[in-house]
C-alpha positions as a Markdown table, in Angstrom:
| # | Residue | x | y | z |
|---|---|---|---|---|
| 1 | Met | 52.2 | -35.5 | -18.1 |
| 2 | Pro | 50.7 | -32.2 | -17.3 |
| 3 | Ser | 52.5 | -29.6 | -19.4 |
| 4 | Ala | 54.5 | -26.5 | -17.3 |
| 5 | Pro | 52.4 | -23.2 | -16.2 |
| 6 | Ser | 52.8 | -20.2 | -18.3 |
| 7 | Thr | 54.2 | -17.1 | -16.7 |
| 8 | Val | 50.4 | -15.7 | -16.0 |
| 9 | Glu | 48.9 | -19.1 | -14.9 |
| 10 | Leu | 52.0 | -18.9 | -12.2 |
| 11 | Leu | 50.9 | -15.0 | -11.6 |
| 12 | Ala | 47.4 | -15.9 | -11.1 |
| 13 | Ala | 48.0 | -19.0 | -8.8 |
| 14 | Ile | 50.8 | -16.8 | -6.4 |
| 15 | Leu | 47.8 | -13.8 | -6.3 |
| 16 | Phe | 45.1 | -16.2 | -6.0 |
| 17 | Ala | 47.5 | -17.2 | -2.7 |
| 18 | Val | 47.8 | -13.5 | -1.7 |
| 19 | Ala | 44.1 | -13.1 | -2.0 |
| 20 | Leu | 43.2 | -15.7 | 0.3 |
| 21 | Ala | 45.8 | -14.8 | 2.6 |
| 22 | His | 44.5 | -10.8 | 2.3 |
| 23 | Thr | 41.0 | -12.2 | 3.6 |
| 24 | Phe | 42.9 | -13.6 | 6.9 |
| 25 | Ala | 44.3 | -10.1 | 7.2 |
| 26 | Thr | 41.8 | -7.7 | 6.6 |
| 27 | Gly | 41.5 | -7.0 | 10.4 |
| 28 | Val | 44.8 | -5.8 | 10.3 |
| 29 | Phe | 44.1 | -3.2 | 7.5 |
| 30 | Gln | 41.2 | -1.9 | 9.7 |
| 31 | Arg | 43.8 | -1.4 | 12.3 |
| 32 | Leu | 46.5 | 0.4 | 10.5 |
| 33 | Ala | 43.3 | 2.4 | 9.4 |
| 34 | His | 42.7 | 3.9 | 13.0 |
| 35 | Arg | 46.5 | 4.4 | 13.8 |
| 36 | Phe | 47.1 | 6.3 | 10.2 |
| 37 | Pro | 43.9 | 8.5 | 9.6 |
| 38 | Arg | 45.8 | 10.3 | 6.7 |
| 39 | His | 45.4 | 7.0 | 4.7 |
| 40 | Ala | 42.7 | 5.8 | 6.6 |
| 41 | Gly | 40.3 | 5.9 | 3.0 |
| 42 | Ser | 42.5 | 3.2 | 1.5 |
| 43 | Leu | 43.5 | 1.1 | 4.3 |
| 44 | His | 39.4 | 0.4 | 5.3 |
| 45 | Leu | 39.0 | -0.2 | 1.7 |
| 46 | Leu | 41.7 | -3.1 | 1.7 |
| 47 | Gly | 40.0 | -4.2 | 5.0 |
| 48 | Glu | 36.5 | -4.4 | 3.5 |
| 49 | Val | 36.7 | -8.7 | 2.7 |
| 50 | Glu | 34.1 | -8.3 | 0.0 |
| 51 | Val | 37.0 | -5.6 | -1.8 |
| 52 | Val | 39.8 | -8.2 | -1.5 |
| 53 | Phe | 39.0 | -10.6 | -4.5 |
| 54 | Gly | 38.3 | -7.6 | -6.6 |
| 55 | Phe | 41.2 | -6.0 | -5.8 |
| 56 | Trp | 43.8 | -8.5 | -6.7 |
| 57 | Ala | 41.6 | -9.8 | -10.0 |
| 58 | Phe | 42.6 | -6.2 | -11.1 |
| 59 | Val | 46.0 | -6.9 | -10.2 |
| 60 | Leu | 46.2 | -9.9 | -12.1 |
| 61 | Leu | 44.3 | -8.1 | -15.2 |
| 62 | Val | 47.4 | -5.5 | -15.1 |
| 63 | Gly | 49.9 | -8.4 | -14.8 |
| 64 | Met | 48.2 | -9.9 | -18.1 |
| 65 | Gly | 47.9 | -6.4 | -19.7 |
| 66 | Leu | 52.0 | -6.0 | -19.2 |
| 67 | Ile | 52.9 | -9.7 | -19.9 |
| 68 | Gln | 50.8 | -10.5 | -23.1 |
| 69 | Gly | 49.3 | -7.1 | -24.2 |
| 70 | Gln | 46.1 | -5.4 | -23.2 |
| 71 | Gly | 43.7 | -6.8 | -25.6 |
| 72 | Glu | 44.6 | -10.2 | -24.4 |
| 73 | Ala | 43.6 | -9.2 | -21.0 |
| 74 | Ile | 40.4 | -7.8 | -22.1 |
| 75 | Ala | 40.0 | -11.1 | -24.1 |
| 76 | Tyr | 40.3 | -13.2 | -21.1 |
| 77 | Leu | 37.9 | -10.8 | -19.0 |
| 78 | Glu | 35.4 | -11.0 | -21.8 |
| 79 | Gln | 35.9 | -14.5 | -22.2 |
| 80 | Gln | 34.6 | -15.1 | -17.8 |
| 81 | Arg | 31.2 | -15.8 | -17.1 |
| 82 | Phe | 29.7 | -13.4 | -14.2 |
| 83 | Thr | 26.1 | -15.3 | -14.4 |
| 84 | Glu | 26.8 | -16.1 | -10.8 |
| 85 | Pro | 27.7 | -12.6 | -9.4 |
| 86 | Leu | 24.9 | -10.9 | -11.2 |
| 87 | Phe | 22.2 | -13.5 | -10.1 |
| 88 | Val | 23.4 | -13.1 | -6.7 |
| 89 | Phe | 23.3 | -9.7 | -6.4 |
| 90 | Ala | 19.7 | -9.6 | -8.1 |
| 91 | Val | 18.2 | -12.1 | -5.8 |
| 92 | Met | 20.2 | -10.3 | -2.6 |
| 93 | Val | 18.4 | -6.9 | -3.4 |
| 94 | Ile | 14.6 | -8.6 | -3.8 |
| 95 | Ala | 15.0 | -10.9 | -1.1 |
| 96 | Ala | 16.2 | -8.7 | 1.3 |
| 97 | Thr | 13.0 | -6.1 | 1.2 |
| 98 | Arg | 10.4 | -5.3 | 3.4 |
| 99 | Pro | 7.2 | -7.1 | 1.8 |
| 100 | Val | 9.5 | -10.5 | 1.4 |
| 101 | Leu | 11.1 | -10.5 | 5.1 |
| 102 | Ala | 7.6 | -9.8 | 6.5 |
| 103 | Leu | 6.3 | -12.9 | 4.5 |
| 104 | Val | 9.4 | -14.8 | 6.0 |
| 105 | Arg | 9.3 | -13.6 | 9.6 |
| 106 | Ala | 5.3 | -14.6 | 9.9 |
| 107 | Gly | 5.8 | -17.9 | 8.8 |
| 108 | Val | 9.2 | -18.2 | 11.2 |
| 109 | Asp | 7.4 | -16.8 | 14.2 |
| 110 | Ala | 4.4 | -19.0 | 13.5 |
| 111 | Ile | 6.7 | -22.5 | 13.5 |
| 112 | Ala | 8.6 | -21.1 | 16.2 |
| 113 | Arg | 6.0 | -20.2 | 18.4 |
| 114 | Arg | 5.4 | -24.2 | 18.1 |
| 115 | Leu | 8.5 | -25.5 | 19.0 |
| 116 | Pro | 9.4 | -26.2 | 22.7 |
| 117 | Gly | 11.7 | -23.6 | 24.4 |
| 118 | Arg | 11.9 | -20.4 | 26.1 |
| 119 | Gly | 13.4 | -17.1 | 24.6 |
| 120 | Ala | 15.0 | -16.9 | 21.3 |
| 121 | Ala | 15.4 | -20.8 | 21.2 |
| 122 | Gly | 12.7 | -21.3 | 18.4 |
| 123 | Leu | 13.4 | -18.6 | 16.4 |
| 124 | Tyr | 16.9 | -19.5 | 16.6 |
| 125 | Phe | 16.6 | -23.2 | 15.6 |
| 126 | Val | 14.1 | -22.4 | 12.6 |
| 127 | Cys | 16.5 | -19.5 | 11.3 |
| 128 | Leu | 19.5 | -22.1 | 10.9 |
| 129 | Gly | 17.6 | -25.5 | 10.6 |
| 130 | Leu | 14.2 | -24.8 | 8.3 |
| 131 | Leu | 15.4 | -21.7 | 6.3 |
| 132 | Pro | 18.8 | -23.3 | 5.1 |
| 133 | Leu | 16.8 | -26.4 | 3.8 |
| 134 | Leu | 14.4 | -24.0 | 2.1 |
| 135 | Gly | 17.2 | -23.0 | 0.0 |
| 136 | Ser | 16.8 | -25.8 | -2.0 |
| 137 | Leu | 13.3 | -24.1 | -3.4 |
| 138 | Ile | 14.2 | -20.4 | -3.6 |
| 139 | Thr | 18.1 | -20.8 | -4.0 |
| 140 | Glu | 20.7 | -21.0 | -1.5 |
| 141 | Val | 21.3 | -17.0 | -1.8 |
| 142 | Ala | 18.1 | -16.2 | -0.9 |
| 143 | Ala | 17.6 | -18.7 | 2.0 |
| 144 | Met | 21.3 | -17.1 | 2.9 |
| 145 | Thr | 19.8 | -13.5 | 2.6 |
| 146 | Val | 16.9 | -13.6 | 5.0 |
| 147 | Ala | 18.2 | -16.2 | 7.1 |
| 148 | Ala | 21.1 | -13.6 | 7.8 |
| 149 | Leu | 18.9 | -10.7 | 8.2 |
| 150 | Ile | 16.6 | -12.4 | 10.4 |
| 151 | Leu | 19.4 | -13.4 | 12.5 |
| 152 | Arg | 20.7 | -9.8 | 12.6 |
| 153 | Glu | 17.7 | -8.3 | 13.2 |
| 154 | Arg | 15.8 | -10.4 | 15.8 |
| 155 | Leu | 18.8 | -12.1 | 17.6 |
| 156 | Phe | 21.8 | -10.4 | 17.0 |
| 157 | Ala | 20.4 | -7.0 | 18.0 |
| 158 | Ala | 19.5 | -8.4 | 21.0 |
| 159 | Gly | 23.1 | -9.1 | 22.0 |
| 160 | Leu | 24.9 | -12.5 | 22.0 |
| 161 | Ser | 27.8 | -13.9 | 23.2 |
| 162 | Ala | 31.2 | -13.7 | 20.9 |
| 163 | Arg | 31.0 | -17.7 | 21.2 |
| 164 | Leu | 27.3 | -17.6 | 20.1 |
| 165 | Arg | 28.0 | -15.4 | 17.1 |
| 166 | Tyr | 30.7 | -17.3 | 15.6 |
| 167 | Ala | 28.7 | -20.5 | 16.6 |
| 168 | Thr | 25.7 | -19.3 | 14.6 |
| 169 | Leu | 27.5 | -18.2 | 11.8 |
| 170 | Gly | 29.6 | -21.0 | 11.4 |
| 171 | Val | 26.2 | -23.5 | 11.6 |
| 172 | Leu | 24.5 | -20.9 | 9.1 |
| 173 | Phe | 27.2 | -21.2 | 6.4 |
| 174 | Val | 27.3 | -24.9 | 6.7 |
| 175 | Asn | 23.8 | -25.8 | 6.5 |
| 176 | Val | 23.2 | -23.4 | 3.7 |
| 177 | Ser | 25.8 | -24.9 | 1.8 |
| 178 | Ile | 24.1 | -28.5 | 2.0 |
| 179 | Gly | 20.7 | -27.8 | 2.5 |
| 180 | Gly | 20.4 | -26.5 | -1.1 |
| 181 | Thr | 21.3 | -29.9 | -2.8 |
| 182 | Leu | 17.9 | -31.3 | -2.0 |
| 183 | Thr | 17.2 | -29.9 | -5.9 |
| 184 | His | 19.3 | -29.8 | -9.0 |
| 185 | Phe | 18.7 | -26.1 | -9.4 |
| 186 | Ala | 19.6 | -24.0 | -5.7 |
| 187 | Ala | 23.5 | -25.1 | -4.8 |
| 188 | Pro | 25.8 | -23.6 | -6.9 |
| 189 | Pro | 28.0 | -26.7 | -7.2 |
| 190 | Val | 25.3 | -28.8 | -7.9 |
| 191 | Leu | 23.9 | -26.2 | -10.6 |
| 192 | Met | 27.4 | -26.3 | -11.9 |
| 193 | Val | 27.5 | -30.5 | -13.0 |
| 194 | Ala | 23.3 | -31.1 | -13.1 |
| 195 | Ala | 23.2 | -31.0 | -16.9 |
| 196 | Ala | 26.4 | -32.1 | -17.8 |
| 197 | Trp | 25.8 | -35.4 | -15.4 |
| 198 | Gly | 22.1 | -35.5 | -16.1 |
| 199 | Trp | 21.1 | -35.1 | -12.7 |
| 200 | Asp | 17.9 | -34.1 | -11.7 |
| 201 | Thr | 15.8 | -33.3 | -8.3 |
| 202 | Pro | 14.4 | -36.7 | -7.6 |
| 203 | His | 18.5 | -38.1 | -7.8 |
| 204 | Met | 19.4 | -35.1 | -5.8 |
| 205 | Leu | 16.4 | -36.4 | -3.1 |
| 206 | Ala | 17.7 | -39.9 | -3.8 |
| 207 | Arg | 21.5 | -39.6 | -3.4 |
| 208 | Phe | 21.8 | -36.4 | -0.9 |
| 209 | Gly | 18.5 | -35.5 | 0.5 |
| 210 | Ala | 19.0 | -37.7 | 3.9 |
| 211 | Pro | 22.1 | -37.0 | 4.7 |
| 212 | Ala | 21.4 | -33.2 | 4.0 |
| 213 | Val | 18.4 | -32.9 | 6.3 |
| 214 | Val | 19.6 | -35.1 | 9.0 |
| 215 | Ala | 23.2 | -32.9 | 9.1 |
| 216 | Val | 21.2 | -29.7 | 8.8 |
| 217 | Leu | 18.3 | -30.3 | 11.6 |
| 218 | Leu | 21.2 | -32.1 | 13.6 |
| 219 | Asn | 23.4 | -29.3 | 13.3 |
| 220 | Ala | 20.9 | -26.9 | 14.2 |
| 221 | Gly | 19.1 | -28.8 | 17.0 |
| 222 | Leu | 23.1 | -29.0 | 18.5 |
| 223 | Ala | 23.7 | -25.3 | 18.6 |
| 224 | Ser | 20.4 | -24.6 | 20.0 |
| 225 | Leu | 20.8 | -27.4 | 22.8 |
| 226 | Leu | 24.4 | -26.1 | 23.6 |
| 227 | Phe | 23.5 | -22.5 | 23.7 |
| 228 | Arg | 19.9 | -23.3 | 25.3 |
| 229 | Arg | 20.7 | -21.4 | 28.6 |
| 230 | Glu | 21.7 | -18.2 | 26.9 |
| 231 | Leu | 19.2 | -18.4 | 24.2 |
| 232 | Ala | 16.1 | -19.0 | 26.9 |
| 233 | Val | 17.3 | -15.4 | 28.7 |
| 234 | Ile | 17.3 | -13.2 | 25.2 |
| 235 | Ala | 13.9 | -11.9 | 23.8 |
| 236 | Pro | 14.0 | -11.4 | 20.3 |
| 237 | Ser | 13.7 | -7.7 | 18.7 |
| 238 | Thr | 10.6 | -7.3 | 17.8 |
| 239 | Ala | 11.5 | -4.1 | 15.8 |
| 240 | Pro | 10.4 | -5.1 | 12.5 |
| 241 | Ala | 7.5 | -7.3 | 13.3 |
| 242 | Arg | 6.1 | -3.4 | 13.9 |
| 243 | Ala | 6.6 | -2.2 | 10.9 |
| 244 | Arg | 3.4 | -1.1 | 8.8 |
| 245 | Pro | 1.8 | -3.8 | 7.3 |
| 246 | Val | 2.3 | -4.7 | 3.9 |
| 247 | Pro | -0.6 | -5.1 | 1.4 |
| 248 | Pro | -1.1 | -8.5 | -0.3 |
| 249 | Gly | -0.8 | -7.1 | -3.8 |
| 250 | Val | 2.7 | -5.5 | -3.2 |
| 251 | Thr | 3.7 | -8.9 | -1.4 |
| 252 | Leu | 2.5 | -10.6 | -4.5 |
| 253 | Val | 4.6 | -8.6 | -6.9 |
| 254 | His | 8.0 | -9.1 | -4.5 |
| 255 | Val | 7.8 | -13.0 | -4.5 |
| 256 | Ala | 7.0 | -13.3 | -8.5 |
| 257 | Ser | 9.8 | -10.9 | -8.7 |
| 258 | Leu | 11.9 | -13.1 | -6.6 |
| 259 | Ala | 10.5 | -16.4 | -8.5 |
| 260 | Ala | 11.1 | -15.0 | -11.8 |
| 261 | Val | 15.0 | -13.9 | -11.2 |
| 262 | Val | 15.2 | -17.5 | -9.6 |
| 263 | Gly | 13.8 | -19.8 | -12.7 |
| 264 | Ala | 16.0 | -16.8 | -15.3 |
| 265 | Ser | 19.1 | -17.8 | -12.7 |
| 266 | His | 21.0 | -18.8 | -16.2 |
| 267 | His | 20.0 | -16.0 | -18.6 |
| 268 | Pro | 21.3 | -12.6 | -17.2 |
| 269 | Val | 19.7 | -10.8 | -19.8 |
| 270 | Leu | 16.5 | -11.9 | -18.7 |
| 271 | Phe | 16.9 | -11.8 | -14.7 |
| 272 | Ile | 18.6 | -8.0 | -14.8 |
| 273 | Gly | 15.5 | -7.0 | -16.6 |
| 274 | Val | 13.5 | -8.1 | -14.1 |
| 275 | Leu | 15.7 | -6.7 | -11.1 |
| 276 | Leu | 15.3 | -3.1 | -13.2 |
| 277 | Leu | 11.7 | -3.6 | -13.5 |
| 278 | Phe | 11.5 | -4.7 | -9.7 |
| 279 | Leu | 13.2 | -1.5 | -9.0 |
| 280 | Gly | 10.9 | 0.8 | -10.8 |
| 281 | Phe | 7.8 | -0.9 | -9.0 |
| 282 | Ala | 10.1 | -0.4 | -5.3 |
| 283 | Glu | 10.2 | 3.2 | -6.1 |
| 284 | Ala | 7.1 | 3.3 | -6.8 |
| 285 | Tyr | 5.7 | 1.9 | -3.5 |
| 286 | Glu | 8.6 | 3.4 | -1.8 |
| 287 | Arg | 6.4 | 3.8 | 1.4 |
| 288 | His | 6.2 | -0.3 | 1.8 |
| 289 | Gln | 9.9 | -0.5 | 1.8 |
| 290 | Asp | 13.1 | -0.4 | 3.8 |
| 291 | Gln | 16.4 | 0.8 | 2.3 |
| 292 | Leu | 17.2 | -1.6 | -0.6 |
| 293 | Ile | 20.9 | -3.4 | 0.5 |
| 294 | Leu | 22.2 | -2.3 | -2.8 |
| 295 | Arg | 25.5 | -1.4 | -1.5 |
| 296 | Glu | 26.3 | -4.6 | 0.2 |
| 297 | Ala | 24.7 | -6.6 | -2.7 |
| 298 | Leu | 27.3 | -4.9 | -4.9 |
| 299 | Leu | 29.8 | -5.3 | -2.7 |
| 300 | Val | 29.3 | -9.3 | -2.5 |
| 301 | Gly | 28.5 | -9.3 | -6.7 |
| 302 | Phe | 31.9 | -7.8 | -6.9 |
| 303 | Phe | 33.7 | -10.6 | -4.4 |
| 304 | Leu | 32.7 | -13.1 | -6.6 |
| 305 | Ala | 33.6 | -11.5 | -9.8 |
| 306 | Gly | 36.8 | -11.2 | -8.4 |
| 307 | Leu | 36.6 | -14.9 | -7.6 |
| 308 | Val | 35.8 | -15.7 | -11.0 |
| 309 | Val | 38.8 | -13.7 | -12.8 |
| 310 | Leu | 41.1 | -15.2 | -10.3 |
| 311 | Gly | 39.5 | -18.5 | -10.2 |
| 312 | Gly | 40.0 | -19.1 | -14.0 |
| 313 | Pro | 43.8 | -19.6 | -14.6 |
| 314 | Gln | 44.3 | -21.7 | -11.6 |
| 315 | Arg | 42.7 | -25.0 | -13.5 |
| 316 | Trp | 46.4 | -26.0 | -14.3 |
| 317 | Trp | 46.9 | -26.9 | -10.5 |
| 318 | Leu | 43.1 | -27.7 | -9.3 |
| 319 | Glu | 42.4 | -30.2 | -12.3 |
| 320 | Pro | 45.2 | -32.3 | -11.3 |
| 321 | Ala | 45.0 | -32.2 | -7.8 |
| 322 | Leu | 41.1 | -33.9 | -8.3 |
| 323 | Thr | 42.2 | -36.5 | -10.9 |
| 324 | Gln | 44.8 | -37.9 | -8.8 |
| 325 | Leu | 42.0 | -38.9 | -5.6 |
| 326 | Thr | 40.0 | -41.6 | -5.9 |
| 327 | Ala | 36.7 | -42.0 | -5.2 |
| 328 | Ser | 36.3 | -42.5 | -1.8 |
| 329 | Ser | 39.6 | -39.7 | -1.2 |
| 330 | Val | 37.5 | -37.2 | -3.1 |
| 331 | Phe | 35.1 | -36.5 | -0.5 |
| 332 | Tyr | 38.1 | -35.2 | 1.7 |
| 333 | Gly | 40.0 | -33.7 | -1.2 |
| 334 | Ala | 36.9 | -31.5 | -2.2 |
| 335 | Gly | 36.2 | -30.3 | 1.1 |
| 336 | Leu | 39.6 | -29.1 | 1.9 |
| 337 | Leu | 40.1 | -27.6 | -1.5 |
| 338 | Thr | 37.2 | -26.0 | -1.2 |
| 339 | Ala | 38.0 | -23.9 | 2.1 |
| 340 | Ile | 40.7 | -22.1 | -0.2 |
| 341 | Thr | 38.3 | -21.9 | -3.5 |
| 342 | Asp | 34.9 | -21.3 | -4.6 |
| 343 | Asn | 32.8 | -25.2 | -4.2 |
| 344 | Ala | 31.2 | -24.4 | -7.5 |
| 345 | Ala | 34.7 | -23.9 | -9.1 |
| 346 | Leu | 35.8 | -27.3 | -7.9 |
| 347 | Thr | 32.6 | -29.1 | -9.5 |
| 348 | Tyr | 32.7 | -27.0 | -12.6 |
| 349 | Leu | 36.2 | -28.6 | -13.2 |
| 350 | Gly | 35.2 | -31.9 | -12.3 |
| 351 | Ser | 32.6 | -31.6 | -14.9 |
| 352 | Leu | 34.8 | -30.8 | -17.9 |
| 353 | Val | 36.4 | -34.4 | -16.9 |
| 354 | Pro | 35.5 | -37.3 | -18.9 |
| 355 | His | 34.8 | -40.9 | -17.9 |
| 356 | Leu | 34.5 | -40.2 | -14.0 |
| 357 | Ser | 32.4 | -42.8 | -12.1 |
| 358 | Pro | 29.0 | -42.1 | -10.6 |
| 359 | Ala | 30.5 | -42.5 | -7.3 |
| 360 | Phe | 33.7 | -40.1 | -7.9 |
| 361 | Arg | 31.0 | -37.7 | -8.9 |
| 362 | Glu | 29.0 | -38.0 | -6.0 |
| 363 | Ser | 31.8 | -38.1 | -3.8 |
| 364 | Leu | 33.2 | -34.6 | -5.5 |
| 365 | Val | 29.8 | -32.9 | -5.0 |
| 366 | Ala | 29.6 | -33.9 | -1.7 |
| 367 | Gly | 32.9 | -32.8 | -0.4 |
| 368 | Ala | 32.4 | -29.6 | -1.8 |
| 369 | Val | 29.2 | -28.7 | -0.4 |
| 370 | Val | 30.3 | -30.4 | 2.9 |
| 371 | Gly | 33.2 | -28.2 | 2.9 |
| 372 | Gly | 31.1 | -25.1 | 2.2 |
| 373 | Gly | 31.2 | -23.3 | 5.1 |
| 374 | Leu | 34.8 | -23.1 | 6.3 |
| 375 | Thr | 35.5 | -19.9 | 4.8 |
| 376 | Val | 34.1 | -16.8 | 3.4 |
| 377 | Val | 35.2 | -18.1 | 0.0 |
| 378 | Ala | 34.1 | -21.5 | 0.3 |
| 379 | Asn | 30.5 | -21.1 | -1.0 |
| 380 | Ala | 28.9 | -18.4 | -3.3 |
| 381 | Pro | 25.9 | -17.2 | -0.7 |
| 382 | Asn | 28.8 | -17.1 | 2.4 |
| 383 | Pro | 29.6 | -13.5 | 1.2 |
| 384 | Ala | 26.0 | -12.5 | 1.2 |
| 385 | Gly | 25.7 | -13.8 | 5.0 |
| 386 | Phe | 29.2 | -12.6 | 5.4 |
| 387 | Ala | 27.9 | -8.8 | 4.4 |
| 388 | Ile | 24.7 | -8.6 | 6.0 |
| 389 | Leu | 26.2 | -10.2 | 9.7 |
| 390 | Arg | 29.3 | -8.5 | 10.0 |
| 391 | Ala | 27.3 | -5.5 | 11.4 |
| 392 | Gly | 26.8 | -7.4 | 14.6 |
| 393 | Phe | 29.9 | -7.9 | 15.4 |
| 394 | Pro | 32.9 | -5.9 | 17.5 |
| 395 | Asp | 33.8 | -3.0 | 15.2 |
| 396 | Gln | 32.0 | -5.0 | 12.0 |
| 397 | Ala | 34.7 | -7.2 | 11.7 |
| 398 | Ile | 34.4 | -10.8 | 11.5 |
| 399 | Arg | 37.7 | -12.7 | 12.2 |
| 400 | Pro | 38.1 | -15.9 | 9.5 |
| 401 | Leu | 39.6 | -17.7 | 12.2 |
| 402 | Gly | 36.7 | -17.3 | 14.4 |
| 403 | Leu | 34.4 | -18.4 | 11.5 |
| 404 | Leu | 36.6 | -21.7 | 11.2 |
| 405 | Ala | 36.2 | -22.6 | 14.6 |
| 406 | Gly | 32.4 | -22.1 | 14.5 |
| 407 | Ala | 32.0 | -24.1 | 11.0 |
| 408 | Leu | 34.3 | -27.0 | 12.6 |
| 409 | Ala | 32.2 | -28.9 | 14.2 |
| 410 | Pro | 29.1 | -28.5 | 12.0 |
| 411 | Thr | 31.4 | -29.4 | 9.2 |
| 412 | Leu | 32.1 | -32.5 | 10.9 |
| 413 | Val | 28.5 | -33.6 | 11.6 |
| 414 | Ala | 28.1 | -33.3 | 8.1 |
| 415 | Val | 31.1 | -35.5 | 7.0 |
| 416 | Ala | 29.4 | -37.9 | 9.4 |
| 417 | Ala | 26.2 | -37.6 | 7.9 |
| 418 | Phe | 27.0 | -38.0 | 4.1 |
| 419 | Arg | 29.5 | -40.8 | 4.6 |
| 420 | Leu | 27.4 | -43.0 | 6.4 |
| 421 | Leu | 24.0 | -42.3 | 5.9 |
């Protein structure tokens, strides 16, 4: 029988639930900021989705300090691993630079021109269907960053209906979550268990490859078909394409920097060093750069760091919730739990449980990645896409229920693919 949770664990569970509810209520704080201009700064801050989990993590640390003492609170904070937030920050900054985006745009445009359809249909399909699969090589965070930036610059700037915007966001989040499962190092929920369970890229291709590819392409194809009339009359913005060409040598340094960060993803000392060296290079060749997305990347890193701090003490209820499921039901249970917590946290907890059957392990990871597009907290790259694309929504606000509605159909497609193939 599991032991009773401690006072701190109960406090952490309550604050986690409050933080989750807060993500659904950020629009309320934004409206209050307009109503009470005297306190607009604080209310706008609380209305930033990326700030939510970091804010409540700070509240947890204050509570821990009052209950257990300041030393225990600091010790807890120092025990947490912040590799993923730091990695996401580094990848976002480099992947969103002009040379990297120019290279990706050229490839996207070359493929899109060879696809059938009029208007923005080809570009739309490539961004939602092929770039998420590219995440299996360059990591999901990089795939999310470049796909979201191209969608924002080329399509959202051209004007899309609200229905198409939320459908696009939902398909993008779901496809990135499952599109990184072709290798053992690109998707956070896979990365958490690959070493412990001895999974390598051949294993991922054999067990997850076919369902992931079918689901991603089917989701992108169905969305393109459903919105074909609106996409046919949209002329993608060409402003980014008219930017001054980037010398091949500069592009090579950017790509090499991104590859170095991805290769050193387990070692923050290394990839942060690469990032600092890259920032110096970017400053030296400023004429070949647009403004770096440091603010957006920092906010996303803060969001994920808050999720790490708040998520740590949730083990007392998450682990029993997982282990009480069967190999068949854990697929659906993980998919539902992912909507309220990071899918990498779920799979990490699974890796700590001994003697799990191979079928249970695969169902756990499959369910975690399938549910990774339902909310902004469900998958580590989601806050990056959220931060980039929200500028294309009215009042720069993305409604969580709108995201949930947009992600529901592609999630069901992914469920069918992973259960039937």
